N, C-alpha and C positions, 0 to 999 in steps of 0.2 A: 820300268823299272828292270838294268837289272843286274846284279848280285857287290855288283863294284858299285854302286850309287849315282854312277849316269845313262840320262835314260839311255835304252835302244835305239838303232836306225836297222827299216829295212830297206837291204839294196840285193835288186835281181841276179843273179848271175848264173852263167850257162853250169851242168855242172860238170862237161868238162871241164872248163876254167877253173872248174871254180877246187877240183881233182888235182887240177895242176900248178894250182896257185898253193893247193898246198901242200905238198913238196917241196915248190921253191919252200914255201919259207920256214920247214923240216931240217932247207940243207944246212939254208942261212939262219937254227937257232931261234927260229924267233913263231907268234903264234901269227894269226892270218888278224887276228883282230889288231896288235898292235903294229903288225904294218903297215893294217891301211890308215890307223893312226897318227903313223910319223908319219907314211905322205901328204894324208887332206895338209897335216897344221902347214908343212913345207911350205907345198902348194897355197897357202891362205898368207904363210909371211911371204913369200914372193909374189904377190896380187898387194901384200899392204904395203913393199919394201916402193912396188910400182905407182905405188896408188899417193905416193910422198907417203904413209901413216907409221907407223910409230910403231914397232912387234910383238907384242901380244909378249905379259910377261911369263916367264918358267912356273905353272906352278910344277910346287913341291911338293911328293910325296914321301912319307913319312917313312916308315914300317919297322912296328916299336913289335918285337917278343911281347909277350904277354909276363905278366908277374908272376909269381910263385904264390903262391898263397899261403908259404909259409913254413905250410907240413911239413915234416919227414915220413911219410911213412914206409 
């Protein structure tokens, strides 16, 4: 399990391609994992559309600030 609560996946990519992909993602301002997830979602949605299936509903992630404990030390 990953720290984000989703199962991890193993993907085998050669070192040179992985390093260049890291540079590409850095220039785009996005993490490699996020870029890969977005690509997979786009591909699955296109496939579902071609199959005549409804697109999956988007999962909305709400990040909340931690509540203060009320102390003013």
